[in-house]
Kinemage of the C-alpha trace (Angstrom):
@kinemage 1
@onewidth
@group {chain A} dominant
@subgroup {mainchain}
@vectorlist {calphas} color= white
{ca met a 1} P 0.015 0.004 0.034
{ca ser a 2} L 1.424 3.310 -1.032
{ca glu a 3} L 1.876 6.020 1.643
{ca pro a 4} L 0.943 9.684 1.065
{ca ala a 5} L 3.709 12.311 1.243
{ca ala a 6} L 4.534 13.146 4.832
{ca glu a 7} L 4.549 16.817 4.251
{ca ser a 8} L 0.912 16.725 3.110
{ca ile a 9} L -0.645 14.920 6.104
{ca tyr a 10} L 1.258 16.471 9.129
{ca leu a 11} L -1.149 17.719 11.815
{ca gln a 12} L -1.171 21.239 12.859
{ca lys a 13} L -0.552 20.289 16.346
{ca pro a 14} L 0.844 16.702 16.424
{ca ala a 15} L -0.742 14.385 18.970
{ca lys a 16} L 1.634 12.559 21.214
{ca val a 17} L 1.438 8.764 20.880
{ca leu a 18} L 3.198 6.126 23.050
{ca val a 19} L 4.011 2.696 21.688
{ca ile a 20} L 4.602 -0.001 24.214
{ca asp a 21} L 6.040 -3.184 22.741
{ca asp a 22} L 8.885 -5.416 23.877
{ca his a 23} L 9.855 -6.242 20.092
{ca glu a 24} L 12.325 -3.593 18.906
{ca ser a 25} L 11.414 -4.120 15.222
{ca ala a 26} L 7.734 -3.963 15.881
{ca arg a 27} L 8.202 -0.674 17.953
{ca ala a 28} L 10.385 0.845 15.229
{ca leu a 29} L 7.990 0.014 12.438
{ca leu a 30} L 4.912 1.303 14.116
{ca lys a 31} L 6.802 4.437 15.328
{ca arg a 32} L 8.053 5.165 11.878
{ca arg a 33} L 4.494 4.752 10.223
{ca leu a 34} L 2.848 6.902 12.936
{ca ser a 35} L 5.494 9.585 12.455
{ca ile a 36} L 4.828 9.652 8.710
{ca tyr a 37} L 1.149 10.217 9.529
{ca gly a 38} L 2.227 13.411 11.517
{ca tyr a 39} L 2.176 12.148 15.173
{ca glu a 40} L 4.807 12.675 17.636
{ca val a 41} L 5.752 9.160 18.759
{ca phe a 42} L 7.388 7.906 21.878
{ca ala a 43} L 8.346 4.326 22.581
{ca ala a 44} L 8.790 2.067 25.534
{ca glu a 45} L 9.932 -1.617 25.586
{ca asp a 46} L 8.362 -2.459 28.963
{ca glu a 47} L 5.860 -1.216 31.576
{ca ala a 48} L 8.444 0.470 33.772
{ca arg a 49} L 9.830 2.497 30.869
{ca ala a 50} L 6.267 3.324 29.772
{ca met a 51} L 5.544 4.837 33.296
{ca val a 52} L 8.727 6.994 33.003
{ca val a 53} L 7.490 8.328 29.568
{ca leu a 54} L 3.932 9.005 30.934
{ca ser a 55} L 5.349 10.874 33.786
{ca lys a 56} L 7.163 13.314 31.405
{ca val a 57} L 4.902 13.429 28.405
{ca met a 58} L 1.387 14.592 28.112
{ca thr a 59} L 0.384 11.478 26.058
{ca asp a 60} L -2.785 11.531 23.823
{ca val a 61} L -2.986 7.800 22.775
{ca ile a 62} L -1.239 4.610 23.973
{ca phe a 63} L -0.617 1.537 21.750
{ca leu a 64} L -0.085 -1.368 24.158
{ca asn a 65} L 0.963 -4.776 22.923
{ca met a 66} L -1.206 -7.450 24.440
{ca phe a 67} L 1.921 -9.553 25.415
{ca ile a 68} L 5.084 -8.043 26.685
{ca asn a 69} L 8.080 -10.243 27.443
{ca gly a 70} L 5.705 -13.213 27.468
{ca glu a 71} L 3.384 -11.818 30.088
{ca ser a 72} L -0.227 -10.609 29.552
{ca ser a 73} L -0.567 -6.777 29.621
{ca tyr a 74} L -4.109 -7.006 30.830
{ca asp a 75} L -3.069 -6.156 34.428
{ca phe a 76} L -1.080 -3.229 33.246
{ca leu a 77} L -4.150 -1.984 31.152
{ca lys a 78} L -6.172 -2.149 34.347
{ca gln a 79} L -3.505 -0.324 36.156
{ca leu a 80} L -3.380 2.542 33.853
{ca lys a 81} L -7.173 2.800 33.893
{ca glu a 82} L -7.174 2.987 37.715
{ca asn a 83} L -4.628 5.760 37.755
{ca asp a 84} L -6.084 9.207 37.930
{ca ala a 85} L -3.289 10.733 35.999
{ca his a 86} L -3.663 8.202 33.006
{ca lys a 87} L -7.246 6.815 33.102
{ca asn a 88} L -8.453 9.296 30.482
{ca ile a 89} L -5.694 8.352 27.871
{ca pro a 90} L -7.293 6.222 25.153
{ca ile a 91} L -5.429 2.842 24.940
{ca ile a 92} L -5.443 0.643 21.737
{ca met a 93} L -4.500 -2.888 22.322
{ca ile a 94} L -2.427 -4.663 19.645
{ca ser a 95} L -2.184 -8.411 19.396
{ca ser a 96} L -1.966 -11.211 16.995
{ca asp a 97} L -4.568 -12.911 19.117
{ca ser a 98} L -8.133 -12.376 17.758
{ca asp a 99} L -9.870 -14.254 20.483
{ca val a 100} L -13.246 -12.450 21.074
{ca glu a 101} L -13.305 -13.216 24.753
{ca leu a 102} L -9.872 -11.562 25.184
{ca ile a 103} L -10.956 -8.486 23.135
{ca val a 104} L -14.143 -8.099 25.172
{ca arg a 105} L -12.191 -8.412 28.547
{ca cys a 106} L -9.828 -5.556 27.291
{ca ile a 107} L -12.621 -3.382 26.234
{ca glu a 108} L -14.469 -3.956 29.569
{ca ala a 109} L -11.194 -3.103 31.317
{ca gly a 110} L -11.093 0.337 29.614
{ca ala a 111} L -9.276 -0.170 26.268
{ca glu a 112} L -10.570 2.158 23.655
{ca asp a 113} L -10.032 -0.285 20.793
{ca tyr a 114} L -8.259 -3.630 19.874
{ca leu a 115} L -6.381 -4.099 16.683
{ca val a 116} L -5.349 -7.547 15.385
{ca lys a 117} L -1.863 -8.018 13.700
{ca pro a 118} L -0.930 -7.565 10.939
{ca leu a 119} L -2.378 -4.129 11.217
{ca asn a 120} L -4.489 -2.794 8.496
{ca gln a 121} L -3.034 0.789 7.783
{ca thr a 122} L -6.284 2.294 6.779
{ca leu a 123} L -8.113 0.921 9.785
{ca leu a 124} L -5.054 1.939 11.940
{ca arg a 125} L -5.252 5.472 10.937
{ca ala a 126} L -9.037 5.763 11.269
{ca arg a 127} L -8.991 4.250 14.774
{ca leu a 128} L -6.128 6.402 15.941
{ca ser a 129} L -7.678 9.521 14.537
{ca asn a 130} L -10.881 8.641 16.394
{ca cys a 131} L -9.106 8.152 19.574
{ca val a 132} L -7.124 11.495 19.187
{ca ala a 133} L -10.457 13.353 18.524
{ca arg a 134} L -11.865 11.775 21.746
{ca lys a 135} L -8.838 12.906 23.729
{ca glu a 136} L -8.959 16.271 22.357
{ca ala a 137} L -12.617 16.632 23.212
{ca tyr a 138} L -12.013 15.437 26.755
{ca asp a 139} L -9.023 17.874 27.268
{ca lys a 140} L -11.215 20.741 25.870
{ca glu a 141} L -14.049 19.733 28.243
{ca val a 142} L -11.569 19.640 31.196
{ca ala a 143} L -10.047 23.010 30.204
{ca tyr a 144} L -13.733 24.432 29.765
{ca leu a 145} L -14.745 23.271 33.287
{ca ala a 146} L -11.560 24.492 34.856
{ca lys a 147} L -12.318 27.856 33.150
{ca ile a 148} L -15.942 27.913 34.459
{ca glu a 149} L -14.704 27.000 37.944
{ca gln a 150} L -11.952 29.753 37.829
{ca gly a 151} L -14.738 32.123 36.596
{ca gln a 152} L -17.008 31.180 39.420
{ca lys a 153} L -14.174 31.755 41.944
{ca gln a 154} L -13.505 35.115 40.396
{ca ile a 155} L -17.207 36.132 40.645
{ca val a 156} L -17.293 35.045 44.123
{ca ala a 157} L -14.110 37.123 44.946
{ca gln a 158} L -15.467 40.043 43.147
{ca glu a 159} L -18.780 39.814 44.902
{ca lys a 160} L -16.968 39.660 48.095
{ca met a 161} L -14.800 42.553 47.220
{ca ala a 162} L -17.849 44.560 46.181
{ca ser a 163} L -19.566 43.805 49.599
{ca ile a 164} L -16.372 44.740 51.375
{ca gly a 165} L -16.143 47.983 49.320
{ca val a 166} L -19.732 48.925 50.422
{ca leu a 167} L -19.182 48.019 54.039
{ca val a 168} L -15.856 49.878 54.276
{ca ser a 169} L -17.378 52.894 52.695
{ca ser a 170} L -20.308 52.841 55.076
{ca ile a 171} L -18.441 52.488 58.398
{ca ser a 172} L -15.007 54.122 57.381
{ca gln a 173} L -16.270 57.612 58.662
{ca glu a 174} L -17.626 56.310 61.804
{ca leu a 175} L -14.354 54.486 62.559
{ca lys a 176} L -12.050 57.386 61.541
{ca asn a 177} L -13.714 59.987 63.674
{ca pro a 178} L -13.167 58.165 66.960
{ca leu a 179} L -9.775 56.911 65.669
{ca asn a 180} L -8.692 60.423 65.120
{ca phe a 181} L -9.639 61.436 68.596
{ca val a 182} L -7.695 58.512 70.003
{ca ile a 183} L -4.671 59.427 67.917
{ca asn a 184} L -4.946 63.144 68.822
{ca phe a 185} L -5.521 62.593 72.445
{ca ala a 186} L -2.548 60.216 72.514
{ca glu a 187} L -0.225 62.715 70.856
{ca val a 188} L -1.445 65.431 73.339
{ca ser a 189} L -0.889 62.914 76.283
{ca ala a 190} L 2.683 62.343 74.892
{ca glu a 191} L 3.309 66.048 75.055
{ca val a 192} L 2.006 66.282 78.701
{ca cys a 193} L 4.183 63.403 79.686
{ca asn a 194} L 7.163 65.250 78.204
{ca glu a 195} L 6.238 68.330 80.064
{ca ile a 196} L 5.878 66.401 83.458
{ca asp a 197} L 9.229 64.667 82.703
{ca ser a 198} L 10.959 67.970 82.145
{ca lys a 199} L 9.331 69.533 85.336
{ca leu a 200} L 10.320 66.532 87.360
{ca glu a 201} L 13.887 66.781 86.414
{ca val a 202} L 13.976 70.476 87.259
{ca asp a 203} L 12.461 70.022 90.655
{ca lys a 204} L 14.251 66.765 91.320
{ca glu a 205} L 16.083 68.128 94.369
{ca lys a 206} L 12.803 69.249 95.872
{ca val a 207} L 11.142 65.843 95.668
{ca asp a 208} L 11.575 62.861 98.043
{ca val a 209} L 13.926 60.327 96.499
{ca gly a 210} L 11.277 57.566 96.838
{ca val a 211} L 8.556 59.714 95.380
{ca tyr a 212} L 10.784 60.767 92.524
{ca asp a 213} L 11.692 57.170 91.713
{ca tyr a 214} L 8.055 56.129 91.762
{ca leu a 215} L 6.974 59.057 89.685
{ca ser a 216} L 9.803 58.540 87.238
{ca gln a 217} L 9.265 54.832 86.787
{ca asn a 218} L 5.574 55.160 86.271
{ca leu a 219} L 5.797 58.041 83.949
{ca lys a 220} L 8.128 55.915 81.662
{ca lys a 221} L 5.484 53.250 81.678
{ca phe a 222} L 2.734 55.776 80.884
{ca gln a 223} L 5.009 57.321 78.001
{ca ser a 224} L 5.434 53.823 76.545
{ca asn a 225} L 1.765 53.068 76.711
{ca val a 226} L 0.909 56.384 75.027
{ca gln a 227} L 3.473 55.477 72.345
{ca lys a 228} L 1.855 52.282 71.588
{ca ile a 229} L -1.599 53.778 71.562
{ca thr a 230} L -0.337 56.313 69.046
{ca glu a 231} L 1.478 53.572 66.999
{ca tyr a 232} L -1.474 51.171 66.846
{ca gly a 233} L -3.896 54.001 66.202
{ca arg a 234} L -1.971 55.115 63.212
{ca asn a 235} L -1.657 51.484 61.864
{ca ala a 236} L -5.471 51.118 62.271
{ca asp a 237} L -5.901 54.492 60.433
{ca gln a 238} L -3.461 53.320 57.768
{ca ile a 239} L -5.375 50.013 57.134
{ca ile a 240} L -8.705 51.947 56.808
{ca arg a 241} L -7.159 54.305 54.232
{ca phe a 242} L -5.640 51.393 52.285
{ca met a 243} L -8.909 49.344 52.207
{ca leu a 244} L -10.781 52.478 50.994
{ca thr a 245} L -8.251 52.860 48.215
{ca gln a 246} L -8.143 49.241 47.120
{ca ser a 247} L -11.864 48.787 47.346
{ca asn a 248} L -12.630 51.762 45.307
{ca ser a 249} L -13.869 50.340 41.882
{ca thr a 250} L -13.962 53.740 40.099
{ca ser a 251} L -11.342 53.588 37.281
{ca gly a 252} L -11.857 57.076 36.020
{ca gly a 253} L -12.164 55.813 32.470
{ca arg a 254} L -9.620 54.453 30.068
{ca his a 255} L -7.605 56.646 27.831
{ca pro a 256} L -4.302 56.326 25.849
{ca ala a 257} L -1.420 56.389 28.265
{ca val a 258} L 2.255 55.462 28.094
{ca ile a 259} L 2.867 52.432 30.323
{ca asn a 260} L 6.614 53.258 30.871
{ca lys a 261} L 5.560 56.753 32.011
{ca ile a 262} L 2.960 55.381 34.518
{ca ile a 263} L 5.598 53.021 35.923
{ca thr a 264} L 8.081 55.854 36.349
{ca gln a 265} L 5.502 58.042 38.191
{ca thr a 266} L 4.475 55.095 40.394
{ca ile a 267} L 8.113 54.418 41.417
{ca asn a 268} L 8.600 58.018 42.343
{ca met a 269} L 5.409 57.961 44.372
{ca leu a 270} L 6.265 54.662 46.194
{ca leu a 271} L 9.712 55.794 47.153
{ca ser a 272} L 8.395 59.202 48.307
{ca ser a 273} L 5.841 57.322 50.515
{ca tyr a 274} L 8.577 55.330 52.140
{ca lys a 275} L 10.701 58.318 52.821
{ca lys a 276} L 7.667 60.154 54.159
{ca asn a 277} L 7.300 57.509 56.730
{ca gly a 278} L 10.968 57.614 57.761
{ca val a 279} L 12.395 54.744 55.570
{ca thr a 280} L 15.332 56.180 53.813
{ca asn a 281} L 17.596 53.225 53.388
{ca leu a 282} L 15.879 52.037 50.216
{ca pro a 283} L 17.103 49.769 47.376
{ca arg a 284} L 17.433 51.299 43.865
{ca ile a 285} L 14.795 50.283 41.473
{ca glu a 286} L 16.342 49.721 38.111
{ca thr a 287} L 14.177 50.056 35.012
{ca asn a 288} L 14.677 48.624 31.434
{ca phe a 289} L 11.983 50.004 29.338
{ca asp a 290} L 11.008 48.960 25.699
{ca asn a 291} L 10.645 52.502 24.107
{ca ser a 292} L 8.738 51.034 21.232
{ca ile a 293} L 5.593 50.645 23.367
{ca thr a 294} L 2.918 52.932 22.060
{ca pro a 295} L 0.072 54.536 24.236
{ca leu a 296} L -2.421 51.849 25.370
{ca pro a 297} L -6.008 52.729 26.441
{ca val a 298} L -5.912 51.964 30.157
{ca ser a 299} L -7.090 53.307 33.543
{ca thr a 300} L -3.948 55.082 34.637
{ca pro a 301} L -4.820 55.034 38.336
{ca glu a 302} L -5.617 51.274 38.290
{ca ile a 303} L -2.504 50.399 36.378
{ca ser a 304} L -0.494 52.552 38.826
{ca lys a 305} L -2.156 50.923 41.754
{ca met a 306} L -1.351 47.476 40.351
{ca ile a 307} L 2.434 48.459 39.889
{ca tyr a 308} L 2.507 50.093 43.214
{ca asn a 309} L 1.132 47.020 45.181
{ca ile a 310} L 3.659 44.532 43.501
{ca leu a 311} L 6.681 46.789 43.822
{ca asp a 312} L 5.713 47.534 47.506
{ca asn a 313} L 5.983 43.757 48.096
{ca ala a 314} L 9.301 43.584 46.201
{ca ile a 315} L 10.808 46.365 48.413
{ca tyr a 316} L 9.334 44.706 51.649
{ca ser a 317} L 10.923 41.462 50.632
{ca val a 318} L 14.447 42.777 49.962
{ca leu a 319} L 14.516 45.053 52.989
{ca his a 320} L 13.645 42.014 55.254
{ca lys a 321} L 16.432 39.931 53.672
{ca tyr a 322} L 19.373 42.352 53.378
{ca asn a 323} L 20.780 44.596 56.064
{ca asp a 324} L 22.783 46.233 53.233
{ca val a 325} L 20.472 47.504 50.583
{ca ala a 326} L 23.460 47.652 48.164
{ca asn a 327} L 22.860 43.840 47.836
{ca ala a 328} L 19.156 44.346 47.063
{ca glu a 329} L 17.931 44.263 43.541
{ca val a 330} L 14.642 45.349 42.229
{ca met a 331} L 13.979 45.738 38.631
{ca val a 332} L 11.054 46.622 36.353
{ca ile a 333} L 11.226 45.609 32.670
{ca thr a 334} L 8.781 46.259 29.970
{ca glu a 335} L 8.523 44.346 26.590
{ca asn a 336} L 6.505 45.140 23.519
{ca ala a 337} L 5.142 41.793 22.278
{ca pro a 338} L 3.012 41.412 19.076
{ca ser a 339} L -0.349 41.431 20.702
{ca thr a 340} L 0.489 42.294 24.392
{ca ile a 341} L 2.580 44.504 26.587
{ca val a 342} L 4.658 42.623 29.178
{ca ile a 343} L 5.679 44.165 32.506
{ca lys a 344} L 8.222 42.164 34.654
{ca ile a 345} L 8.808 43.166 38.278
{ca ile a 346} L 11.818 41.118 39.645
{ca asp a 347} L 13.363 41.281 43.177
{ca asn a 348} L 16.202 39.164 44.757
{ca gly a 349} L 14.438 39.055 48.055
{ca ser a 350} L 13.014 36.152 50.055
{ca gly a 351} L 11.039 34.588 47.255
{ca ile a 352} L 7.708 32.770 47.614
{ca lys a 353} L 7.097 29.326 49.156
{ca glu a 354} L 5.916 26.757 46.702
{ca asp a 355} L 2.867 25.828 48.891
{ca ile a 356} L 1.448 29.348 48.783
{ca lys a 357} L 1.922 30.385 45.357
{ca gln a 358} L -1.632 29.509 44.459
{ca lys a 359} L -2.902 31.704 47.427
{ca ile a 360} L -1.042 34.910 46.966
{ca phe a 361} L -3.686 36.485 44.804
{ca glu a 362} L -6.500 35.582 47.158
{ca pro a 363} L -8.132 38.540 49.089
{ca phe a 364} L -6.814 38.927 52.636
{ca phe a 365} L -4.069 36.426 52.208
{ca thr a 366} L -0.767 37.716 53.607
{ca thr a 367} L 2.384 36.378 55.044
{ca lys a 368} L 3.382 39.736 56.654
{ca pro a 369} L 3.039 40.543 60.286
{ca glu a 370} L -0.216 41.779 61.681
{ca gly a 371} L -0.820 45.533 61.166
{ca thr a 372} L 1.128 45.893 57.941
{ca gly a 373} L -1.893 45.505 55.652
{ca pro a 374} L -5.103 43.595 55.189
{ca gly a 375} L -3.631 41.380 52.372
{ca leu a 376} L -5.510 43.068 49.416
{ca gly a 377} L -2.508 44.250 47.369
{ca leu a 378} L -1.942 41.302 45.115
{ca ser a 379} L -5.642 40.424 44.796
{ca thr a 380} L -6.428 43.993 43.724
{ca ala a 381} L -3.414 43.956 41.365
{ca asn a 382} L -4.770 40.662 39.831
{ca glu a 383} L -8.276 42.173 39.367
{ca val a 384} L -6.755 45.248 37.625
{ca ala a 385} L -4.986 43.080 35.192
{ca ala a 386} L -8.059 40.978 34.398
{ca ser a 387} L -10.122 44.031 33.840
{ca his a 388} L -7.625 45.079 31.269
{ca asn a 389} L -7.797 41.793 29.464
{ca gly a 390} L -4.531 40.669 31.017
{ca ser a 391} L -3.026 38.365 33.599
{ca ile a 392} L -0.318 38.148 36.286
{ca thr a 393} L 1.884 35.172 37.059
{ca ala a 394} L 4.352 34.646 39.742
{ca asn a 395} L 7.644 32.820 39.402
{ca ser a 396} L 10.007 32.283 42.338
{ca thr a 397} L 12.759 30.251 43.989
{ca leu a 398} L 12.451 30.531 47.733
{ca gly a 399} L 15.357 32.428 49.120
{ca glu a 400} L 16.652 33.669 45.847
{ca phe a 401} L 14.127 35.762 43.882
{ca ala a 402} L 10.506 36.541 42.975
{ca glu a 403} L 9.292 37.674 39.471
{ca phe a 404} L 5.832 38.950 38.732
{ca val a 405} L 4.991 38.941 35.045
{ca ile a 406} L 2.004 41.316 33.975
{ca thr a 407} L 0.630 40.759 30.512
{ca leu a 408} L -1.744 43.522 29.281
{ca ser a 409} L -3.523 42.914 25.959
{ca lys a 410} L -3.299 45.665 23.212
{ca thr a 411} L -6.886 45.034 22.303
{ca val a 412} L -8.107 46.627 25.538
{ca gln a 413} L -10.899 49.133 24.460
{ca pro a 414} L -11.454 52.593 26.209
{ca glu a 415} L -14.370 52.792 28.599
{ca ala a 416} L -16.940 55.485 28.139
{ca gly a 417} L -16.770 58.413 30.590
{ca gly a 418} L -14.271 59.476 33.113
{ca glu a 419} L -11.352 61.846 32.909
{ca ala a 420} L -8.033 61.213 31.221
{ca gly a 421} L -5.639 59.813 33.671
{ca gly a 422} L -2.311 61.169 32.163
{ca glu a 423} L -0.546 61.280 35.680
{ca ala a 424} L -0.435 58.523 38.121
{ca gly a 425} L -1.305 60.899 40.962
{ca gly a 426} L -1.949 60.234 44.530
{ca glu a 427} L -5.124 58.131 43.999
{ca ala a 428} L -3.251 55.441 42.079
{ca gly a 429} L -1.133 54.237 44.928
{ca gly a 430} L -3.816 55.449 47.235
{ca glu a 431} L -3.471 57.131 50.499
{ca ser a 432} L -1.200 54.340 51.858
{ca gly a 433} L 1.664 57.036 52.279
{ca glu a 434} L -0.086 58.267 55.278
{ca gly a 435} L 1.122 55.537 57.569
{ca ser a 436} L 3.626 52.772 56.938
{ca pro a 437} L 3.707 52.015 53.209
{ca ala a 438} L 0.926 49.777 52.244
{ca ser a 439} L 1.471 46.207 51.749
{ca ser a 440} L -0.498 43.115 51.030
């Protein structure tokens, strides 16, 4: 039987086929023929080698010889079909034994098909094509269900965030007013303590030694308590401000803006926020911008908020790893891809533990100490990317580095209404500069 030219029958995306046969010549012949048909073929001489291949290759179809090294492959067939990782891979049994009872047993055990040697090439191609189609349909269904599940999770998260936004907006003023009184009275009390301390030192000789020691010791305790009240009050105020900023869903409209410019403004704003809060020993943030990037219709405040939150985490990570910031590295890279703009934020800080990589974009998840933020930074950044037809992925090696890759689609359409957001402005990073820099 003549074979069609290989170049005319290659599949657009070659399916991966595994041939399991202990006869080298039989393996080589089937492998060569399937390769001509356009499939990517792998071969194994026994069950052990087959499991190694299956652990490394996303296999679409398996050809399994009915007898390997004189032993029946029936048990191996059942083993594969009972394995969650391989049970949905179609298996075509190959044998010179055409016993009907054996064929039925294999089909009942989960085999997709049973071909009798010598193999009819037309039948071989038809059965294989059918198996590939079924596997492709199954994979699409799995991907579709996963997408639905992910969509449902996003909807739940968005609804949760919307509810939180309403809740925060409704109670923020009620919380801020008494909180401002707490902070103000704590500051006044601190001033009074300082005045008493000064007066006590001036009149030290006029006061009984025992009384002086008692007053001095208790005054120090009182000053310490007042300092803690002020500190925790400011932290609480910072969290309220941060949550108000992050839960604010008003984007201000989308208008053409230069991503590189937004990033530069956001870096300056972030560093200024740290310095305003007394943190001056900061790492240098290097930039490597692709200047071929043209203006993209985006919400400038939202994009700046996204960059701000991720960079804030990067700085937090390197500051907690290095005593000498000269060893710290934080870099922002932009790339102009054919249909997307890619932003990479990389730091050589503490990295991300493997077991929490899937959780870092969840609302309220944080690994930072209590009081440093409510854990909304990365979840908000992820929502901003998604709202711009983009995504964020995290790559990391614990103790070495963390890399966040932001991909924004160039097909993002401007939203109606709102003002042009040419400058990053204070609303982009939020009012997080008021207390300690915001963190997630």
